[in-house]
Structures are given as structure tokens and as C-alpha cells.
N, CA, C and O atoms as CSV, one atom per row, in Angstrom:
chain,resi,resn,atom,element,x,y,z
A,1,MET,N,N,31.242,50.770,57.403
A,1,MET,CA,C,30.214,50.798,56.298
A,1,MET,C,C,31.043,49.265,55.248
A,1,MET,O,O,32.269,49.342,55.159
A,2,ALA,N,N,30.579,48.418,54.771
A,2,ALA,CA,C,30.996,47.610,54.071
A,2,ALA,C,C,31.366,47.785,52.950
A,2,ALA,O,O,32.315,47.248,52.380
A,3,TRP,N,N,30.186,49.027,52.317
A,3,TRP,CA,C,30.626,49.080,50.767
A,3,TRP,C,C,31.612,50.285,50.366
A,3,TRP,O,O,31.811,51.328,50.989
A,4,GLN,N,N,32.137,49.880,49.229
A,4,GLN,CA,C,32.777,51.184,48.352
A,4,GLN,C,C,31.898,52.199,48.070
A,4,GLN,O,O,30.760,51.978,47.655
A,5,SER,N,N,32.490,53.659,48.329
A,5,SER,CA,C,31.398,54.833,47.777
A,5,SER,C,C,31.033,54.371,46.182
A,5,SER,O,O,31.809,53.512,45.761
A,6,PRO,N,N,30.343,54.651,45.556
A,6,PRO,CA,C,29.998,54.473,44.045
A,6,PRO,C,C,30.863,55.684,43.444
A,6,PRO,O,O,31.369,55.308,42.387
A,7,PHE,N,N,31.106,56.622,43.665
A,7,PHE,CA,C,31.865,57.604,43.186
A,7,PHE,C,C,33.067,57.285,43.010
A,7,PHE,O,O,33.375,57.476,41.833
A,8,GLU,N,N,34.232,56.729,43.862
A,8,GLU,CA,C,35.095,55.832,43.984
A,8,GLU,C,C,35.203,54.938,43.294
A,8,GLU,O,O,36.010,55.081,42.376
A,9,ALA,N,N,34.706,54.045,43.362
A,9,ALA,CA,C,34.755,52.600,42.996
A,9,ALA,C,C,34.894,52.293,41.499
A,9,ALA,O,O,34.648,53.339,40.898
A,10,GLU,N,N,35.103,51.577,40.881
A,10,GLU,CA,C,35.261,51.445,39.228
A,10,GLU,C,C,33.751,50.740,38.773
A,10,GLU,O,O,33.452,50.604,37.587
A,11,ARG,N,N,33.096,50.430,39.594
A,11,ARG,CA,C,31.425,49.883,39.519
A,11,ARG,C,C,30.874,49.713,40.670
A,11,ARG,O,O,31.394,49.562,41.775
A,12,LEU,N,N,29.749,49.747,40.343
A,12,LEU,CA,C,28.579,49.732,41.862
A,12,LEU,C,C,28.821,48.353,42.644
A,12,LEU,O,O,29.206,47.234,42.304
A,13,PHE,N,N,28.478,48.861,43.677
A,13,PHE,CA,C,27.986,47.533,45.122
A,13,PHE,C,C,29.422,46.597,44.811
A,13,PHE,O,O,29.505,45.458,44.354
A,14,LEU,N,N,30.351,47.413,45.185
A,14,LEU,CA,C,31.730,46.609,45.402
A,14,LEU,C,C,31.911,46.804,46.614
A,14,LEU,O,O,31.767,47.980,46.948
A,15,GLN,N,N,32.337,45.660,47.904
A,15,GLN,CA,C,32.706,45.527,49.077
A,15,GLN,C,C,34.092,46.138,49.035
A,15,GLN,O,O,34.786,46.202,48.021
A,16,LYS,N,N,34.500,46.681,50.508
A,16,LYS,CA,C,35.827,46.809,50.798
A,16,LYS,C,C,36.550,45.982,50.606
A,16,LYS,O,O,35.943,44.912,50.638
A,17,ASP,N,N,37.728,45.839,50.382
A,17,ASP,CA,C,38.897,44.898,50.606
A,17,ASP,C,C,39.069,44.499,52.232
A,17,ASP,O,O,39.687,43.500,52.599
A,18,SER,N,N,38.520,45.303,53.001
A,18,SER,CA,C,38.871,45.143,54.775
A,18,SER,C,C,37.765,44.673,55.114
A,18,SER,O,O,37.868,44.093,56.195
A,19,HIS,N,N,36.728,44.650,54.688
A,19,HIS,CA,C,35.369,44.035,55.090
A,19,HIS,C,C,35.408,42.954,55.591
A,19,HIS,O,O,36.284,42.416,54.914
A,20,ILE,N,N,35.004,42.056,56.477
A,20,ILE,CA,C,34.698,40.674,56.703
A,20,ILE,C,C,33.369,40.376,56.640
A,20,ILE,O,O,32.710,40.900,57.538
A,21,PRO,N,N,32.648,39.568,55.710
A,21,PRO,CA,C,31.266,39.309,55.472
A,21,PRO,C,C,30.613,38.808,56.930
A,21,PRO,O,O,30.908,37.792,57.560
A,22,GLY,N,N,29.596,39.879,57.280
A,22,GLY,CA,C,28.834,39.789,58.241
A,22,GLY,C,C,28.887,40.362,59.435
A,22,GLY,O,O,27.968,40.289,60.251
A,23,ASP,N,N,30.067,41.031,59.638
A,23,ASP,CA,C,30.613,42.285,60.645
A,23,ASP,C,C,30.361,43.338,60.468
A,23,ASP,O,O,31.304,43.880,59.892
A,24,TYR,N,N,29.444,44.095,60.672
A,24,TYR,CA,C,29.098,45.001,60.734
A,24,TYR,C,C,29.254,46.096,61.806
A,24,TYR,O,O,28.736,47.208,61.698
A,25,GLY,N,N,29.959,45.722,62.784
A,25,GLY,CA,C,30.622,46.422,64.001
A,25,GLY,C,C,29.701,46.539,64.950
A,25,GLY,O,O,29.899,47.215,65.960
A,26,TRP,N,N,28.226,45.667,64.640
A,26,TRP,CA,C,27.168,46.115,65.570
A,26,TRP,C,C,26.897,45.226,66.629
A,26,TRP,O,O,26.272,44.178,66.470
A,27,ASP,N,N,27.438,45.690,67.915
A,27,ASP,CA,C,27.428,44.881,69.517
A,27,ASP,C,C,26.669,45.963,70.279
A,27,ASP,O,O,27.632,46.498,70.829
A,28,PRO,N,N,25.786,46.534,70.619
A,28,PRO,CA,C,25.272,47.126,71.491
A,28,PRO,C,C,25.105,46.941,72.753
A,28,PRO,O,O,24.994,47.935,73.471
A,29,LEU,N,N,25.060,45.871,73.213
A,29,LEU,CA,C,25.089,45.534,74.836
A,29,LEU,C,C,26.490,45.063,74.862
A,29,LEU,O,O,26.424,44.208,75.745
A,30,GLY,N,N,27.738,45.078,74.446
A,30,GLY,CA,C,28.760,44.707,74.717
A,30,GLY,C,C,29.504,43.740,74.478
A,30,GLY,O,O,30.728,43.878,74.479
A,31,PHE,N,N,28.796,42.357,74.182
A,31,PHE,CA,C,29.097,41.042,74.256
A,31,PHE,C,C,30.477,40.586,74.466
A,31,PHE,O,O,30.994,39.820,75.281
A,32,GLY,N,N,31.076,41.539,73.135
A,32,GLY,CA,C,32.237,40.923,72.595
A,32,GLY,C,C,33.655,41.949,72.665
A,32,GLY,O,O,34.620,42.025,71.905
A,33,LYS,N,N,33.314,42.686,73.923
A,33,LYS,CA,C,34.647,43.642,74.287
A,33,LYS,C,C,35.589,43.209,75.447
A,33,LYS,O,O,36.531,43.900,75.835
A,34,ASP,N,N,35.147,41.647,76.112
A,34,ASP,CA,C,35.919,41.343,76.857
A,34,ASP,C,C,36.311,39.785,76.384
A,34,ASP,O,O,36.660,38.971,77.240
A,35,LYS,N,N,36.238,39.447,75.069
A,35,LYS,CA,C,36.407,38.109,74.587
A,35,LYS,C,C,37.808,38.139,73.676
A,35,LYS,O,O,38.058,39.145,73.012
A,36,SER,N,N,38.530,37.220,73.675
A,36,SER,CA,C,39.524,37.266,72.822
A,36,SER,C,C,38.948,36.960,71.157
A,36,SER,O,O,37.812,36.648,70.798
A,37,LYS,N,N,40.054,37.156,70.420
A,37,LYS,CA,C,39.691,36.857,68.969
A,37,LYS,C,C,38.964,35.433,68.943
A,37,LYS,O,O,37.819,35.277,68.520
A,38,GLN,N,N,39.584,34.656,69.328
A,38,GLN,CA,C,39.266,33.058,69.229
A,38,GLN,C,C,37.722,32.747,69.977
A,38,GLN,O,O,36.789,32.096,69.506
A,39,GLY,N,N,37.786,33.292,71.005
A,39,GLY,CA,C,36.452,32.945,71.854
A,39,GLY,C,C,35.201,33.952,70.745
A,39,GLY,O,O,34.176,33.387,70.361
A,40,LEU,N,N,35.417,35.061,70.453
A,40,LEU,CA,C,34.231,35.790,69.727
A,40,LEU,C,C,33.823,35.212,68.421
A,40,LEU,O,O,32.686,35.158,67.952
A,41,ALA,N,N,34.998,34.766,67.887
A,41,ALA,CA,C,34.807,33.692,66.640
A,41,ALA,C,C,33.969,32.700,66.837
A,41,ALA,O,O,32.934,32.673,66.172
A,42,SER,N,N,34.282,31.561,67.906
A,42,SER,CA,C,33.369,31.014,68.507
A,42,SER,C,C,32.115,31.085,68.912
A,42,SER,O,O,31.411,30.078,68.838
A,43,LEU,N,N,31.727,32.004,69.296
A,43,LEU,CA,C,30.377,32.783,69.667
A,43,LEU,C,C,29.902,32.817,68.658
A,43,LEU,O,O,28.949,32.052,68.509
A,44,LYS,N,N,30.272,33.623,67.568
A,44,LYS,CA,C,29.972,33.938,66.018
A,44,LYS,C,C,29.579,32.557,65.394
A,44,LYS,O,O,28.758,32.437,64.484
A,45,MET,N,N,30.078,31.804,65.828
A,45,MET,CA,C,29.965,30.484,65.015
A,45,MET,C,C,29.007,29.739,65.551
A,45,MET,O,O,28.381,28.823,65.018
A,46,LYS,N,N,28.884,30.326,67.029
A,46,LYS,CA,C,27.306,29.259,67.375
A,46,LYS,C,C,26.392,29.813,67.230
A,46,LYS,O,O,25.369,29.140,67.110
A,47,GLU,N,N,26.296,31.111,67.176
A,47,GLU,CA,C,24.973,31.788,66.917
A,47,GLU,C,C,24.820,31.450,65.687
A,47,GLU,O,O,23.620,31.321,65.448
A,48,LEU,N,N,25.596,31.205,64.618
A,48,LEU,CA,C,25.153,31.305,62.832
A,48,LEU,C,C,24.779,29.606,63.043
A,48,LEU,O,O,23.863,29.184,62.338
A,49,ASN,N,N,25.362,28.765,63.856
A,49,ASN,CA,C,24.709,27.224,63.365
A,49,ASN,C,C,23.324,27.169,64.360
A,49,ASN,O,O,22.472,26.342,64.032
A,50,ASN,N,N,23.084,27.937,65.454
A,50,ASN,CA,C,21.881,28.164,66.091
A,50,ASN,C,C,20.682,28.763,65.196
A,50,ASN,O,O,19.566,28.246,65.249
A,51,GLY,N,N,20.954,29.879,64.366
A,51,GLY,CA,C,20.321,30.325,63.075
A,51,GLY,C,C,20.070,28.896,62.018
A,51,GLY,O,O,19.026,28.404,61.591
A,52,ARG,N,N,21.082,28.622,61.883
A,52,ARG,CA,C,20.726,27.150,60.638
A,52,ARG,C,C,20.324,26.137,61.268
A,52,ARG,O,O,20.001,25.241,60.487
A,53,LEU,N,N,20.147,25.770,62.761
A,53,LEU,CA,C,18.950,24.933,62.900
A,53,LEU,C,C,18.046,25.453,62.773
A,53,LEU,O,O,17.325,24.969,61.901
A,54,ALA,N,N,17.525,26.652,63.469
A,54,ALA,CA,C,16.076,27.137,63.210
A,54,ALA,C,C,15.428,27.276,62.375
A,54,ALA,O,O,14.204,27.385,62.444
A,55,MET,N,N,16.284,27.312,61.107
A,55,MET,CA,C,16.142,27.347,59.724
A,55,MET,C,C,15.401,26.046,59.102
A,55,MET,O,O,14.346,26.072,58.467
A,56,ILE,N,N,16.211,24.851,59.433
A,56,ILE,CA,C,16.160,23.766,59.367
A,56,ILE,C,C,14.509,23.425,60.243
A,56,ILE,O,O,13.592,22.927,59.589
A,57,ALA,N,N,14.375,23.671,61.328
A,57,ALA,CA,C,13.346,23.501,61.885
A,57,ALA,C,C,12.125,24.183,61.087
A,57,ALA,O,O,11.230,23.458,60.653
A,58,ILE,N,N,12.099,25.184,60.949
A,58,ILE,CA,C,10.975,25.642,60.247
A,58,ILE,C,C,10.792,25.155,59.156
A,58,ILE,O,O,9.592,25.090,58.889
A,59,ALA,N,N,11.476,24.757,58.352
A,59,ALA,CA,C,11.292,24.389,56.848
A,59,ALA,C,C,10.726,22.687,57.166
A,59,ALA,O,O,9.878,22.146,56.456
A,60,ALA,N,N,11.367,22.034,58.331
A,60,ALA,CA,C,10.767,20.452,58.797
A,60,ALA,C,C,9.256,20.627,59.448
A,60,ALA,O,O,8.564,19.630,59.653
A,61,PHE,N,N,8.696,22.226,59.824
A,61,PHE,CA,C,7.284,22.197,60.179
A,61,PHE,C,C,6.699,22.059,58.888
A,61,PHE,O,O,5.916,21.203,58.477
A,62,VAL,N,N,7.279,23.182,58.234
A,62,VAL,CA,C,6.206,23.832,57.031
A,62,VAL,C,C,6.295,22.302,56.135
A,62,VAL,O,O,5.525,22.420,55.182
A,63,GLY,N,N,7.024,20.797,56.114
A,63,GLY,CA,C,6.755,20.334,55.173
A,63,GLY,C,C,5.796,18.801,55.997
A,63,GLY,O,O,5.306,17.825,55.428
A,64,GLN,N,N,5.823,19.087,57.231
A,64,GLN,CA,C,4.851,18.256,57.799
A,64,GLN,C,C,3.331,18.767,57.666
A,64,GLN,O,O,2.388,17.983,57.555
A,65,GLU,N,N,3.224,19.878,57.686
A,65,GLU,CA,C,1.898,20.722,57.269
A,65,GLU,C,C,1.541,20.101,55.928
A,65,GLU,O,O,0.482,19.501,55.745
A,66,LEU,N,N,2.225,20.227,55.248
A,66,LEU,CA,C,2.221,20.211,53.552
A,66,LEU,C,C,1.912,18.647,53.567
A,66,LEU,O,O,0.861,18.316,53.019
A,67,ALA,N,N,2.482,17.924,53.971
A,67,ALA,CA,C,2.482,16.310,53.737
A,67,ALA,C,C,1.276,15.885,54.787
A,67,ALA,O,O,0.790,14.813,54.425
A,68,THR,N,N,0.911,16.190,55.483
A,68,THR,CA,C,-0.124,15.658,56.636
A,68,THR,C,C,-1.300,16.603,56.259
A,68,THR,O,O,-2.436,16.131,56.222
A,69,GLY,N,N,-1.109,17.749,56.015
A,69,GLY,CA,C,-2.722,18.727,56.338
A,69,GLY,C,C,-2.625,19.226,57.582
A,69,GLY,O,O,-3.129,20.342,57.708
A,70,ILE,N,N,-2.120,18.739,58.572
A,70,ILE,CA,C,-2.617,19.008,60.174
A,70,ILE,C,C,-1.588,20.307,60.360
A,70,ILE,O,O,-0.395,20.232,60.066
A,71,ASN,N,N,-2.236,21.542,60.904
A,71,ASN,CA,C,-1.787,22.434,61.420
A,71,ASN,C,C,-0.812,22.360,62.457
A,71,ASN,O,O,-1.222,21.681,63.398
A,72,ILE,N,N,0.194,22.763,62.595
A,72,ILE,CA,C,1.665,22.591,63.843
A,72,ILE,C,C,1.131,23.430,64.969
A,72,ILE,O,O,1.231,23.048,66.135
A,73,ILE,N,N,0.468,24.765,64.583
A,73,ILE,CA,C,0.135,25.370,65.774
A,73,ILE,C,C,-1.649,26.109,65.168
A,73,ILE,O,O,-1.939,27.103,64.501
A,74,PRO,N,N,-2.297,25.257,65.676
A,74,PRO,CA,C,-3.654,25.362,65.443
A,74,PRO,C,C,-3.924,26.866,66.337
A,74,PRO,O,O,-3.261,27.274,67.290
A,75,GLY,N,N,-4.987,27.447,65.758
A,75,GLY,CA,C,-5.531,28.679,66.149
A,75,GLY,C,C,-6.871,28.743,67.040
A,75,GLY,O,O,-7.956,29.204,66.685
A,76,ASP,N,N,-6.544,28.182,68.258
A,76,ASP,CA,C,-7.318,27.744,69.114
A,76,ASP,C,C,-8.508,28.942,69.429
A,76,ASP,O,O,-9.724,28.829,69.586
A,77,ASP,N,N,-7.721,29.986,69.448
A,77,ASP,CA,C,-8.324,31.356,69.787
A,77,ASP,C,C,-9.067,31.994,68.841
A,77,ASP,O,O,-9.275,33.193,69.027
A,78,ALA,N,N,-9.728,31.228,67.411
A,78,ALA,CA,C,-10.266,31.557,66.667
A,78,ALA,C,C,-11.433,30.968,66.812
A,78,ALA,O,O,-12.401,31.410,66.192
A,79,LEU,N,N,-11.580,29.668,67.803
A,79,LEU,CA,C,-13.003,29.193,67.984
A,79,LEU,C,C,-13.828,29.984,69.173
A,79,LEU,O,O,-13.426,30.690,70.099
A,80,LYS,N,N,-15.343,29.512,68.705
A,80,LYS,CA,C,-15.819,29.944,69.831
A,80,LYS,C,C,-16.201,28.982,71.298
A,80,LYS,O,O,-16.573,27.840,71.027
A,81,ALA,N,N,-16.159,29.254,72.473
A,81,ALA,CA,C,-16.178,28.190,73.686
A,81,ALA,C,C,-16.636,27.008,73.198
A,81,ALA,O,O,-15.804,26.112,73.055
A,82,GLY,N,N,-17.975,26.763,72.858
A,82,GLY,CA,C,-18.828,25.915,72.169
A,82,GLY,C,C,-18.012,25.115,71.325
A,82,GLY,O,O,-17.745,23.938,71.563
A,83,GLN,N,N,-17.593,25.799,70.278
A,83,GLN,CA,C,-16.928,24.698,69.377
A,83,GLN,C,C,-15.806,24.416,69.509
A,83,GLN,O,O,-15.400,23.662,68.625
A,84,LEU,N,N,-14.706,24.841,70.645
A,84,LEU,CA,C,-13.511,24.232,70.862
A,84,LEU,C,C,-13.729,22.873,71.608
A,84,LEU,O,O,-13.284,21.769,71.294
A,85,ALA,N,N,-14.682,23.286,72.886
A,85,ALA,CA,C,-15.654,22.136,73.870
A,85,ALA,C,C,-15.949,21.004,72.432
A,85,ALA,O,O,-15.471,19.882,72.598
A,86,ALA,N,N,-16.358,21.136,71.686
A,86,ALA,CA,C,-16.583,20.190,70.870
A,86,ALA,C,C,-15.705,18.976,70.062
A,86,ALA,O,O,-15.791,17.763,69.872
A,87,VAL,N,N,-14.735,20.190,69.686
A,87,VAL,CA,C,-13.409,19.775,69.242
A,87,VAL,C,C,-12.490,18.699,69.870
A,87,VAL,O,O,-11.850,17.810,69.309
A,88,GLU,N,N,-12.612,19.069,71.415
A,88,GLU,CA,C,-11.816,18.420,72.374
A,88,GLU,C,C,-12.621,17.416,72.607
A,88,GLU,O,O,-12.069,16.340,72.835
A,89,ALA,N,N,-13.821,17.453,72.618
A,89,ALA,CA,C,-14.972,16.144,73.259
A,89,ALA,C,C,-14.584,14.863,71.941
A,89,ALA,O,O,-14.500,13.653,72.156
A,90,LYS,N,N,-14.416,15.479,70.744
A,90,LYS,CA,C,-14.350,14.814,69.532
A,90,LYS,C,C,-12.800,13.719,69.557
A,90,LYS,O,O,-12.528,12.578,69.183
A,91,CYS,N,N,-12.143,14.750,70.165
A,91,CYS,CA,C,-10.876,14.255,69.557
A,91,CYS,C,C,-10.159,13.733,70.993
A,91,CYS,O,O,-8.931,13.773,71.072
A,92,ALA,N,N,-10.914,13.274,72.051
A,92,ALA,CA,C,-10.152,13.279,73.669
A,92,ALA,C,C,-10.027,11.559,73.479
A,92,ALA,O,O,-10.966,10.790,73.273
A,93,GLY,N,N,-9.015,11.317,73.573
A,93,GLY,CA,C,-8.424,9.768,73.816
A,93,GLY,C,C,-8.102,9.092,72.261
A,93,GLY,O,O,-7.790,7.922,72.038
A,94,THR,N,N,-8.222,9.841,71.586
A,94,THR,CA,C,-8.080,9.469,69.857
A,94,THR,C,C,-6.433,9.740,69.642
A,94,THR,O,O,-5.727,10.397,70.407
A,95,ILE,N,N,-5.999,9.062,68.398
A,95,ILE,CA,C,-4.407,8.683,68.347
A,95,ILE,C,C,-4.507,9.473,67.339
A,95,ILE,O,O,-3.582,10.228,67.040
A,96,ASP,N,N,-5.652,9.422,66.654
A,96,ASP,CA,C,-5.980,10.088,64.821
A,96,ASP,C,C,-5.968,11.476,64.779
A,96,ASP,O,O,-6.961,12.204,64.794
A,97,GLU,N,N,-4.493,11.903,64.712
A,97,GLU,CA,C,-4.662,13.449,64.317
A,97,GLU,C,C,-5.161,14.420,63.106
A,97,GLU,O,O,-5.351,15.636,63.061
A,98,ALA,N,N,-5.280,13.481,62.240
A,98,ALA,CA,C,-5.713,14.059,60.881
A,98,ALA,C,C,-7.300,14.408,61.253
A,98,ALA,O,O,-7.808,15.482,60.929
A,99,ALA,N,N,-8.065,13.297,62.022
A,99,ALA,CA,C,-9.544,13.509,62.589
A,99,ALA,C,C,-9.649,14.226,63.355
A,99,ALA,O,O,-10.865,14.267,63.537
A,100,CYS,N,N,-9.109,15.028,64.136
A,100,CYS,CA,C,-9.021,15.936,64.937
A,100,CYS,C,C,-8.458,17.147,64.016
A,100,CYS,O,O,-9.186,18.128,64.168
A,101,SER,N,N,-7.479,17.375,63.182
A,101,SER,CA,C,-7.285,18.558,62.577
A,101,SER,C,C,-8.677,18.897,61.724
A,101,SER,O,O,-9.014,20.073,61.586
A,102,LYS,N,N,-9.445,17.844,61.173
A,102,LYS,CA,C,-10.520,17.862,60.099
A,102,LYS,C,C,-11.670,18.321,61.129
A,102,LYS,O,O,-12.454,19.102,60.590
A,103,ALA,N,N,-11.937,18.067,62.321
A,103,ALA,CA,C,-12.924,18.557,63.024
A,103,ALA,C,C,-12.817,20.123,63.296
A,103,ALA,O,O,-13.633,21.027,63.118
A,104,PHE,N,N,-11.361,20.114,63.853
A,104,PHE,CA,C,-11.162,21.963,64.179
A,104,PHE,C,C,-11.116,22.647,62.712
A,104,PHE,O,O,-11.614,23.771,62.649
A,105,ASP,N,N,-10.604,22.128,61.593
A,105,ASP,CA,C,-11.097,22.722,60.510
A,105,ASP,C,C,-13.008,23.253,60.143
A,105,ASP,O,O,-13.606,24.299,59.890
A,106,ALA,N,N,-13.345,21.792,60.322
A,106,ALA,CA,C,-14.896,22.261,60.158
A,106,ALA,C,C,-15.352,23.305,60.933
A,106,ALA,O,O,-16.072,24.182,60.456
A,107,ALA,N,N,-14.818,23.285,62.667
A,107,ALA,CA,C,-15.485,23.893,63.284
A,107,ALA,C,C,-14.968,25.504,62.933
A,107,ALA,O,O,-15.720,26.415,63.277
A,108,ILE,N,N,-13.939,25.766,62.385
A,108,ILE,CA,C,-13.547,27.258,61.981
A,108,ILE,C,C,-14.510,27.697,60.738
A,108,ILE,O,O,-14.871,28.841,60.460
A,109,ALA,N,N,-14.900,26.215,59.916
A,109,ALA,CA,C,-15.466,26.748,58.681
A,109,ALA,C,C,-17.074,27.112,59.284
A,109,ALA,O,O,-17.856,27.688,58.528
A,110,LEU,N,N,-17.456,26.774,60.545
A,110,LEU,CA,C,-18.425,27.457,60.999
A,110,LEU,C,C,-18.774,29.375,61.438
A,110,LEU,O,O,-19.762,30.105,61.520
A,111,LEU,N,N,-17.336,29.487,61.610
A,111,LEU,CA,C,-17.490,31.003,62.169
A,111,LEU,C,C,-18.168,31.971,61.007
A,111,LEU,O,O,-18.369,33.163,61.237
């Protein structure tokens, strides 16, 4: 437990002095049992950095969608077979992604 008992602490929501932030002792697969403290700290930092990179990537995807209006992951399964074929035919060999996105949006509007 990271938190002090509310009945024993001078105020609510105080962490224990011995608590290390982010360390809740949860390792169900035992990845850390054969590691030294330095090795475990290195693995934790690598995982933290991977999470940070993923958050930056998602923010970049959202920013790109807002700036260009083009869906990063279009919902092709929302289209009927004939509509998807029409969109693919219109976009075949073109470089203009905005036009393809508009054709895709128009096809979805017909649903």
C-alpha cells in the first residue's frame, strides 16, 4: 500500500515515506525476480520511455488528423463493397490524399 491510513495520518491522501512512486509491487510474471537493482531500474526506465514515445506518437497522429482532415485509420469496414470499390477506383494512382479522404467521407455519408 502506498497510502497512509487516513485514521493514523494527520491529513488525508498522504503517501508513506517508504513508498517509491510507481512501485506498487506488481510483477505477476516475475520479470524482476532474477534482476539486480540496477538491471531492474534500467528495465523500468526503458518501459517508461517506451510509454512516453507512444504518447508522443498518438499526439502526432491526432495533430495530423486535425491539421489535414485526413483520417489516419479509415473505417473501411463501414463501407459496403461497391462503395469501397468506387473509392479505390477514384484514388488509384493519385498522390492527393485529401481527395481520397473526401471521396471516402462522401461514400460514408451515403450509408
